[in-house]
C-alpha positions in Angstrom: 0.1 0.2 0.1 1.2 3.4 -0.8 0.0 6.7 0.8 0.7 10.2 0.3 -0.1 12.9 2.6 0.0 16.8 2.2 -0.2 19.5 4.6 0.7 22.5 2.8 1.8 23.0 -0.7 5.5 23.4 0.2 8.0 20.5 -0.4 7.7 17.0 -1.1 10.0 14.5 0.8 10.0 10.8 -0.9 10.1 7.7 1.0 9.6 4.2 0.1 6.0 4.4 1.0 4.9 7.6 2.2 5.1 10.9 0.5 4.8 13.8 3.1 4.8 17.5 2.8 5.5 19.7 5.8 3.6 22.9 6.5 6.1 25.5 7.6 9.2 27.4 7.0 11.4 28.0 10.1 15.1 29.5 9.7 15.5 28.1 6.2 14.2 24.7 7.6 11.1 22.8 7.1 8.9 22.1 10.0 5.8 19.9 10.7 3.3 22.0 12.3 1.1 18.8 13.3 -2.0 18.8 14.9 -4.1 19.5 11.7 -5.5 16.7 9.5 -3.8 16.3 5.9 -5.2 18.6 3.5 -4.3 16.1 0.6 -3.8 12.3 0.7 -3.8 9.7 -2.0 -3.7 6.0 -0.8 -3.1 3.2 -3.4 -4.5 -0.4 -3.0 -3.5 -3.2 -5.3 -5.5 -6.3 -6.0 -3.8 -8.4 -8.6 -3.7 -5.9 -11.6 -6.2 -3.6 -10.4 -5.2 -0.5 -8.3 -7.5 1.8 -6.5 -6.5 5.2 -5.7 -8.5 6.9 -2.9 -7.8 10.8 -2.8 -9.2 13.2 -0.1 -8.7 16.9 0.2 -7.4 19.6 -2.4 -6.0 18.1 -5.7 -4.2 21.3 -7.3 -1.1 22.2 -9.0 0.8 21.1 -5.8 -0.8 17.7 -5.5 -2.0 16.6 -8.8 1.3 15.2 -9.8 1.4 13.1 -6.2 -2.0 11.8 -7.2 -0.7 10.5 -10.7 2.5 9.2 -9.2 0.6 7.4 -6.6 -1.4 5.6 -9.2 1.6 4.7 -11.5 3.8 3.6 -8.5 2.1 0.1 -8.4 1.9 -1.8 -11.9 -1.8 -2.3 -13.0 -3.9 -2.7 -16.0 -7.0 -1.5 -14.4 -7.3 1.8 -12.4 -10.1 3.2 -10.1 -9.8 6.7 -9.1 -12.3 7.5 -6.1 -12.5 11.0 -6.0 -15.6 11.0 -3.7 -13.8 13.2 -0.8 -12.1 15.6 -2.9 -12.8 19.3 -1.9 -11.0 21.1 -4.7 -10.3 20.2 -8.0 -8.4 22.9 -10.3 -6.9 22.7 -14.1 -3.7 21.0 -13.1 -6.1 18.1 -11.5 -7.9 18.1 -14.9 -4.8 17.6 -16.5 -3.7 14.8 -14.2 -6.7 12.9 -14.9 -7.0 13.3 -18.7 -3.2 12.1 -18.3 -4.3 8.7 -16.8 -7.0 8.3 -19.1 -4.7 8.3 -22.0 -2.3 6.0 -19.9 -5.1 3.7 -19.2 -7.4 3.8 -22.2 -10.7 1.8 -21.5 -9.6 0.5 -18.0 -9.7 3.9 -15.9 -12.8 4.4 -13.7 -13.2 7.7 -11.9 -15.7 8.3 -9.0 -16.0 11.9 -8.4 -17.3 14.1 -5.7 -19.8 16.8 -6.5 -16.9 19.5 -6.9 -15.1 17.1 -9.1 -18.1 16.2 -11.1 -19.1 19.9 -11.5 -15.4 20.9 -12.6 -15.3 18.2 -15.2 -18.8 19.2 -16.5 -17.8 23.0 -16.9 -14.5 21.9 -18.7 -16.4 19.8 -21.2 -15.4 16.5 -19.8 -18.6 15.4 -18.1 -19.3 12.9 -20.6 -16.2 11.1 -20.6 -16.4 7.1 -20.6 -14.2 6.8 -17.6 -16.5 9.3 -15.5 -19.1 7.2 -13.2 -22.0 9.2 -12.3 -22.7 10.5 -8.7 
């Protein structure tokens, strides 16, 4: 299982299974302010050749690539992207999902939150085969 957490859009620290981002700058170094729940997380669960990535929080310019990398980290032929707990979704997030749709043609399934669904609808992607209705 791979998990990525993001508390602020500052700097990624890569580890073997966890990608964490700290939230504050102190004397030129990064400090974890702790206490608050993550603003973003992406968790991959693999079953055979299927990977299910559950994303929560805000998917934006600072986190979209982490969502993609979490998805691609595990070898899979079929991908389910569960975005039902996503609260913010911008153009970088749209690009990330389109990138995954191209990488997994016919085998990507996206479950959107209301916010994600609305953004994809406005951007003209509301009728894609990979998008499942609410």
